[in-house]
N, C-alpha and C positions, 0 to 999 in steps of 0.2 A: 279361430282355431287355437291360436297361441294365447288368447286372453286368459285362460285358466292358469297359465304359468306366470302371469305378470302380477307383481306385488309392488306397491308404492313404498319401497324401502330405499336405503342408501344406494346411490349410484356408484358403481365400481368400474373405474378405468374404461369408460365407454365412449368418450367423446371422439377420440381418434378413429375408433372402429366405425362409429356411426358416419363420420365424414367419408370414410372409404366406401361404405355401402351406399351412401347417398350419391357418390360419384357413379357407381355402377347402374343405378336406376334413374338417374336424373333425366336422361334423354327421353324416357317414357313419360315421366311426370311432366316434363316440359311440353311434350306433345299434347297432353291432356289440357294443359293450361292455355296454350296459345293456338292450338289447332293447326291443321296442315296448310291452311291458306295464308297465314300470316308470315311474311318474309323477314320482318325486322328481327335481327338477332339470330337468323338462320344462316349457318355457315355451309350447309349443303343439304341434299335430300337423297334418300335411298328409297326407290320405288314410291316416291311421294312423301315418305316419312321425313319430317324435318330433323336435322342434326343441329342442336342449339349451340350457339357460340360459347355459352358458359360451360356446357358439357365438354366441348372440344378443348377449351382452355384448361379445364381441370385434368383431362387426360394428358394434355401436353405438359402441364406443370408436373404431373406425377412422373412422366418420362424424363423430364429435365432434372428432377430431384434424384432419380435413379442414376442419371449420368453423373451428376455432381458427386454422389456418394461413391460411385465406381471409379471415377477418375481423380477425385480429390481436387477438382477445379471446376470453374464455371465453363459451360460450352462456349466455343468460339462461334463466329458468325456462320461458318459452314456447318458446324455441328448443330446450330439452331435450326437450320434449314432441314437437315437430316432428321432431327427430332420431330419437326413439324410433319414431315412425310410419314414417319413411323407412327405418330399419333393419329394421323388421318387413316392410315391402314388399320390401326387398332380399332378405331371407331367404326369404320365401314364393316369390318369383319364381325364385330360384336352385334351391330344392328342387323346385318344380313342373317346371322345365325339365329337371332331371336325371332326375326320375321319368319324364317323358314320353319322353325320349331312350332310357332303359333299356327302357321298354315297347315302343318301336319297334325295338329291337335295333340301335341305332346305335353299339355299342361299337367302338372302333378296334382294328385289328389291331396286333400287335407291330411290324410293318414301318411302319405309319402313325405309331405313337408314336416310333419311332426317327427317322424322317424329320423330323417336326415338332421333336422335341427338339434335333436336331443342325443342321437346316438352316432351320427356320422358328420361331425362338424367340418365345414370347409377348411381347406388347407390354410387360408388366410388367418384362421384362428389357431389351428394346431401349431403353426410355425411362429406365431406372434409371442414374443417374450412376456407380454403382459398376461398371457394365459399359461405360462409355464412355471414349474417349480423344479429347481435343480436341473434345468435344461430339458425337462420332459413336459409334455402337454398335461395340464391339470384340468380334468373334466369339471371339477367342482367350481373352479374360478369361472369357467365358461358358463356353466348353468346358473351361477349366482348372478351373472350379468343379465342373462335372459330374464330371470325372475325379478330382478330389482329395478329394471328400467323399461318402461312401456315403449319409449321412443326407439330404443335399440331393438326390441323384439319386433316392432313393426317394420323397421328397416331390414332386419334379417329375413323376415317373411317375404318382403318385396324382392330382396336379393335372390332368395331361393326360388321364387316363382319365375324369375327370369333365367337363372343359371341351370336349374335342374332340367328344363326342356332342352337347353343347348347340350347338356351332357347326354341326354337320351338321343338327341340327333346325331351327335358325334359317334355314339356307340353304334347307331344304325349304319352310318357311313363306314365305320371300321369293319363291319361284318363283310364288306366287299373285299377285304384283304385276306385272301386264302393262301395258305402255304401247304403244299402237298409233301408226302414222304419223298417223292422224287426231287422236289426242290431242296429238301434238307440234305439228301444224299449228294446232290450236285454241289451244294455249298461245302460239304465235307470233303469231296474230291478236290474242289478248287483250292482248299486250304492245305490238303495233305499230300496230294500228288506233286512230286517235285522233279525238276530237270536241272542238270548242269550242262552248259553248252559253251562252245566257242563261236563268236559271231563277229561279223564286220558290217558296219553300217556305212553306206555311201550316202552321205548327207547332201541334200539338195543345195544347201547354201554354199557348198564347195564349188558349184558349177556356175561360172559366169558366161552368159550367152554372148555371142559375138556382136549382137545388135539388140537394142531395146525393142520390146514388142510394141508395134504401132497400134493406133486406134483401130485401123482397118482389120488388122490381124486379130485383135482382141474381140472385135464385133463379130468376125467370122467364127471364132471359137465359141462365142456367146450363142450364136444361132445354131451351131452344130451340136451343142451340148445343153439343150434346154433342161435336162434332168438335173444339171448342176446348179440351176438357178430357181428351183422351186422354193422360193423364199417368202416369208411373210412380207407384208407391205413395208417399204423402206422410206425413210424420210431423209432429206438432204438439207443441211442448214449451213449458214455462214456464222462464224463466231467472232465476236470482238471481246478481248480480254484486257482488263485493267488490273495490274498487280497491286496488291495491298503491301506496298513497300514503305519503310521509313525514309524520311528525307535526311540530308546531311545535318539539318538543324535538329531533327529528332535525336540523331546519334550524339550530337554535341551536347544536347540537354541531358541525355542519359549519362554521358561521361562526366559532366559537371556534378550531377547528383551523386555519383559514386565517389568523386573527388571530395565532395563535402562529407560523405560518410567516412572516407578514409581519414580525413582530418579529425573528425570527432572520435573515431576509434583509437587513433594514435594518442590523442589527449588522455583518453581513459586508460590506455596501456601505460602511459607515463605517470599515472597516479592522480589525474584530475577526477575527483569523485563526482563532479557536476556533469561530466561528459557521459554520454550513453556508450556502453561497452559494445564491442564488435558482436558478441553473442546476442545482445538485445537488438541491435540493428538488423542482424541476420534473421532473427525470429520474426521481426516486424515486417521487413521489406523483401527478403529473399524469395525467389520464385522456385527454389529447389525443395525437394521433399525434406532435406536435412534442416530446413528452417525450424522444424519442430524441436530440434535439439540445439538451437542456436547456431546452426550451420556447421556443426562439428562432424568431421568425417568419421565413419564407423570403424576405421582401422588405420594403422600406419601404412603409408605407401612409399614405394621406392622408384628408382628410375624406370621409365617406360610404362608406368601405370596411369599417367595423366596425359592430356593433350599436350603437344609440344609447347604451346603458348603458356599453359598453366605450369608445366614442369619447370620451365626456365626460371620463373619467379619463386615458386614454392620452395624449390630446393636451395635457393640462395638466401632466403630470409632467415633471420635469427628468431628465436622463441619470442613471441609477442610482436614481431614485426608485421607491419601491414603493407600490402602491396599498393601500387597505383592501379587504376583500372586496366584489366586485361581482357582483350577481345578475342573470342574464338567463334566457331560456328554456332555454339549453343547460346551465346549472349555475351554480356559484359560482366566481368567478375571482379570481386575484391577477395583477397585471402589474407588470413592471419595465421601464422604458425602457432600451434598450441604446444607441441612438444616434439622432441627429436630423439631418435634412437640410432645407434650405430650397431648393425648386426653383420658380423663377418666382414667388417670394413666397409659395409654399404650404409650410406646415410638414408634413413627413412624418417618421414615426418607425419605427424597427425595435425590437421589444420582445420580452421573454420573457413567457410566460404559464403559469400553473399553474391547472388547472381540476379541480374535483371535481363529479361529477354529483350532482344532488339526488335521492337515492333513499332509501327507508326503511332504517333501521339493521337489523342482524341481530335485535336485540331486538324491533323493531316487526314485522318479518317473522314472527318466531316467534309473537308475540301474534296476528297476523292468521291465520296458519296454524292455530293452536290454535282460534280462533273458528270457522273453516271446518270443522275436524275435529269439533268439538262439535256444530255445526249438522247436519253430515252424519249423525252418529250418532243424533241425536234427531228429525230431521225425518221427516214422513210426507207423502204426497201431499195428504192432506186439510188438513194444517196447514202446507203449504209456504209459502204467502204470509205467513201470520201470523208464523211463526217467523223467516223470512228478513227481513221488515221490522223485527221486534223486534231483530234482530241488526245492523241498519243496512245491509242489502244493498239494491241497486237491483233492482226486478222488471220484467221485460218479457215479452211474448208475441210472439216473431217469427212471420212468416208461415210456413205449412207449407213443407217442403223435401223434396227427393227424395234417395234413396240415391245417394251420390257427389256430391251438391251441397254447398251451404253454408248455414249458419244466419246470417240477417241479424244483423249486429253482432258475429258471432263468426267472420268469414271466415278469420282467421289461427289459430283455435284448433284444435288437432289432437285428433281422437278422438271428439267428441260425435256426429257424424253416424253413424259406424259403431256407436256405442253405441245410438243411437236405433233402428237397424234390427236390432239383435241382442238387444235387451232386451224384456221383457214390458211391455205398457202398464200404467201405474201405478207404474213403477219410478223410484226416485230415483238419479241418476247418481253416479259417483265425482266427486271434485273435479277440475276441469280447470284447471291453472295456465297462465298466460301471463306475459310480461314485465311486463304492466301490471295484471293482475287475476287473481282466482280465480272460477271459474264452477261453479255447481251447477244441475242441470236436473231436471225431472220430466217423464216422457213421458206426455202426456195422451191422444193418439190416434195411430193409424196406419192408413191406408186400405189396402185390398187392391188388387193389380194389376188394372186394368181395371174397377174399381168405385169411381170417385171419388164422394165424398160432398160435398154442398154445405157441410156444417159444416166440412169440411177445407179447402175451397177458396173459402170465402165472400169473403175479402179479394181473391183473384185475380178472382173473378166480379165484384165491385164495380169493380175496376180496369178490367176488360174492358168492362163495361157503360158506364162513364164514357168510356172511350176511343172506343167505337163512337159515342156521341153527339157527342163532340168532333169525330170524323172526319166525321160528317154535316155539322156546321157548317162545318168547314174545306173540304169538297168544294163546298158551295154557294158559298162565297167564291171558291174557285179557279175554278169555272165562270164566275162573274160577271167575274172579272178577265180570264180567257182570252178572253172575248167582246170585251172592250175592247182587249186586247193584239193580237188578230189584225189589227186595222187600224192598229196603231201601230208605227212603227219604233223608238220609244224606250220601252222597257218601264218605265224609271224614271219617266218623265213619266206613263205610264198608271197607275202605282202611287200617284201623288200623295204624300200625307203618309207613305206606307209605302215610299218609294223605296229606303230603306236595306235593304229585304228582297230587293231584286232584285240578282242577281249575274251577272256574265259570267265564266266560268271556262274554262280549257283552253289548249291542247289537253291532254287526258288520255286514258289508255287504260283498258280494263276492269280490268287487273291493278293499275293505280295507284289506281283509284277516283275518285269525283267529289269535287273539293275542297269541303269543308264537309259532305259527306254520306257519304263512304266508299263501300264496295262494297255498298250496299243492293240486293238482287237484283232486285226488281220495277222500280224506276226505271232501273237499269242496263240491264235487258233491253229496256225500252221505248225508251231513248235510242239504243242501238246498232242498233235494228231499222229505223230510218228514215234518210232522207237529208237533205242540207242544205236549210234553209228550212222543214222540217217542224215542226209544233207537236206537243208531247208532253203528254199528260195530259188531265184530272187523273188522276194515278196515285198509288196508295197507297205510302207509304214508312214506315219504322219510326217516324220522328219526326213525320210529318205527311203532307200531300197536296202533290204537286209538279206544277207546270206548267213547261214549258220550250220554247225555240225553238232548233233546231239551226242555229248560225251557220256551221259548217264541219265537214266530215267528210273525213278523209284515210284512204284505204285503205292497208293494209299493203303494203309493197314485197316481194312474194313472192320476188323474186330474192335477197333476203337470207336466206331460210329455210335454204338449204344451209349457210351459214356459222354459223348459230345452232343448227342441228338437234342436233348432238352435245351441246352444253351443255344445251339444253332437255331432251333425253332423259335425261341424267344427273340433272338436278334433279327431273324428274317421277318417275323410277324411285325415287329416294331418298325422295321424299314418299310415293309409293304403297306402298313397302315398309314405311315407318313406320306408315302407316294399317292395312295388312293385318296387320302384326305386333301392333300394339296391340289390334286387334279380336280376333285369335286368342288373345292372352294374356288378354284380358278374359273370353272364353268359357272358357278353360282354368281360370281362377280360379273362375268361376261354377259349373263342374261339379265342382270339387274339394270334398272334405270337410275344411274348415279349422276347427280348434279353437284358440281364443286364450285362454291361461291367464295372460296378463301381469299381470292385476290381482292375482293371488296373490303376485306378486313385486314389483310396483311400485305399491303403494298410495300415494295422496296423503295 
């Protein structure tokens, strides 16, 4: 189809683009080369389709490069784990979408391919500086590349054959996102109808129960309120944590390194031309963004603008003076005063800074990693606590968690939740690294869907039992206060010593939420259902029991709806499309046969 456009003339800026396109289609080329039955080099399977290790690594490297460009630094160990999970998700979704599009027969015709290739270039080209002139996409540069290089044209064709069906599929899914005129009008009202009110919140946390809820009481509440525990399957784990901390030796070595830098910089400041200047040292070694300018601060600073540790030394140094190593929470610093100003009697300085982060040395990291490896190889569920404590790890038992949720204390750790719902009970996990620690888990229990056990939800049951008793106390106080406040124009006076708990807020809309409370559904519904002067409550909120008086209610000016309708409709459709698409994609994943073999290639 595209052969007629190909001419063997000079290649124009195509190598980078071809590499990207190759990344997008490699998984399918690999399938054709190795077949579904060959497991070597296969990092996973989606409905029997192999995901090749080389393809996964390329996606991972692309995400890693994006991280480095965005942050200006290499990812830490925990970031690496998150990037690996992100890459796995990217690959799974791409493969699933292509499979589903093929299943539905959404392959593009040759005429469609030609039209898109020539007239509707993909965004990866229109946004690529290599195809722009004066910041604008240059169609001629793009067409020249197609016409001048046969390999690029082939890769473009393969790329479009995979991506166009996916775009068609996404368009089909988006068709399920409908927005009616009533939806638009309700959104308009939610933004434009406003209330001003006085309220008092009786917060649950203010109520201390005379006795702690017992297990028997919590279990009785659990049985009496089954509707409160219609939860997805829950997993329970024990966690052993080894912190990634520097040793005293590491800190001493860093301090000696900075002392050596200080000696060199001082020689340079005293006129030794053979010594490296502070600016040169900062540019080479500092871990601050200012390293690019030789560590020079972007402005003069005065008292109170630096950490106490830095301020004490910076403000006392002469021009050209170099400090000794200074330690604060950020790291170990050296500073050299560049210049001094006195403004209205206040001394201000501009200075250069060299900072080294206080992190464990490579030797310390290797020792800690070896400790975790040995523990992982020797530990069993029965001896998990004993061996972990003997190795100096911290042990915790977080509350039960659901698939797709988070483990308390490990919210930023990638992988353990998936592991807990894919492994057998009694299994010890692989080691999960983060930027700050290593984690090892043992899976103790996992409940089945629709069959919650008190043992799995005991802590949640205790919390709910406690909350229900606190709410009873809060409601009684709210009723008593409201009885007094009904006959008082001044709620603060009615509250007496608790007058600071009374607030007058607004005007606010439903979409903006109640200042201090947010968009708590039950209070919000009660507040906007009554008119000026009405008393509201007591009504249950997430944080406590609310009572309120509506001071003013302003209806939306519906004559403005016509002017806002198009914008509201666009926003609602975009939001609805995202919701529909994410739900559809979640169901697609749930129904797929997904095999994950990454542990065979990426052992900790």
